[in-house]
N, C-alpha and C positions, 0 to 999 in steps of 0.2 A: 542535087549530090544528095543518099542516101547517108547517113551519119555513122553509120561504119566505116564506107568509106574519109565523111569525114577524119575521120579518126588517127585511119591509115595517114592522112597523111599528114596531122600531125602529130604523127610520131615522127615521119619520114625528113619534118620539120624539128622535132627536136634531137632525131637522130645527126644529123647534118651540125645545129651549132655543137651540140656535142663534139665529133668530130673537129668544128671548126678552134670548138675552146682548148683541147687539147692538142689542138696544132700549135694556137696563140698562146698555148703556157712554154710550148721548148725553146717559142722566140724568145732571142731575149732584148728586143727591138720592143716589144711589147708594151701597148699603152694599157698602165693599168685601169685606167679610165674604160677604155673600148672595155679593155677580160670584160668589165664587172657589168657593164653594160649586157654582155652577150648570155653573162650569165644568169643577169635579173632577166632573160626573153626565155633565155633557155627552161629555165625555172615557172615562166608564165606557160609554155608552151605545156609542159608538164601538171597543169594546176587545171591547166583546161581539161586535157586529156584523160582524168580523175576526175574528175566531174563528169561528162559526159561518159566515162567508164558507165557513172554507177546511176546514173539516169533509165 
């Protein structure tokens, strides 16, 4: 897998998590701990994308 395709795949995962976080935030039954975990995963992906983008 090339670097650009890897970064593209990470961006897709980040967007999917972003959509999920948005959906979960709108739900009244959302567990705060679950939401926090999703946000951490999203941040980790963003950091990976930035690190690889600067490589």
